[in-house]
N, C-alpha and C positions, 0 to 999 in steps of 0.2 A: 296784122291782127295779133300775132304773137308779141309783138312789141307793145301793143296797147294793153294786153293782159299783164305783161311784165311790169309796166308802168303802174297799172292799177294795184298790182301786188305790192310794189314798193311803197306807194303812197297810202295804202290802206292800213299799214301798221301790222299786218299779218307777219311780215318778215321779221319783226322784232317781238313777236308775241311769245309768252312763256306759259307753259302748262305744268301744273303740279299734280303728279299722280300719287294717290295715297300709298304709302310703303306697304301697308298690310295687304292691299289688293295686288300690288306687284308680287309680293311673296306668295300669295295664294295662287296667282297665275303661274308663277314659276314652278311651284310644287305640282299643280295640276297638269301642267304640260310635260313635266318630268315623268309623272306617272303615266300619262298617255304615251309618251315615247317608249317607256320601259315595256309596256304591255302591247305595243304596236297597234294602238287604236288611234291612228292618225286623223281620221275624219272627226272624231270626237274632240281631238286636240285642235283642229282647225276651227270648229265651231266655238269651242271655249275661248280661243284667242280672239276670234271675231267679237263675241259677246263682251269680252273685257275691253277691247280697244273701242268698241262702239260706245260703251259707257264712258270711257275716258274722253272721247270726242264730244259726247254730250256735256261732260263737266267743262271742257274747254269752251264750248259754245255758250254755256250759261255764263261763264266768267267774262268772255270776250264781248258778247252781244247784249249783255244785260242793260246797257245804258239806253238803248232805243228800243221801246217796246214793239214798234212796228217791224223793225229789222229782226228782232228776237223771235217774234211769232212766225215770220217767213222762214227763218233758220230752223226753228223747232219742227215746223210742219214738213218742210222738205227733208230735214234730217231723219225724221221718223219714217216718212214715206219711202225714201231711198234705202234706208236701213233694212226695213221690212222686205222691200223688194230684192235686195241683194241677198239677204238671208234665205228667202224663198227660192230664189234661183239656185243658190248653192246647195240647198237641201235636195231640190229636185235633180240637179246634176249628179249628186252623190247617190241618190237612189237609182237613177237610170244607169250609172256606171256599175252599181252592184248587180242590177238585173242583167246587164249585158255581159257580165263576167269581167268587168274592168278592175276588180278588186285585186291588187297585186299580192295580197296574202295567199290567195288561192291559185293564182295563175303562174306564180313563180315556182320553179322546180328547184328543190334543195336536195 
């Protein structure tokens, strides 16, 4: 099964795909993540990084799957559904960790 997946990956063209990320967005992400690290708001930094990489994945999908409308619609639908699902699960996990005292800023003794 793994061999079949590897062969599909090699023949699909994804192994040679290129993605171009806008420089301005990369700089904004770098600045925002630096601010989040300086002020120790790691959860906000994680959500920020997720949003930026989610958008970049969407840009890649639009460039790569734009040739076939049927495949593009399947990609865009599944990408949005799974992206919202992952973001929701991450936010719920972060809220539950805060409620249970899992926030390491307050549990760490300095």
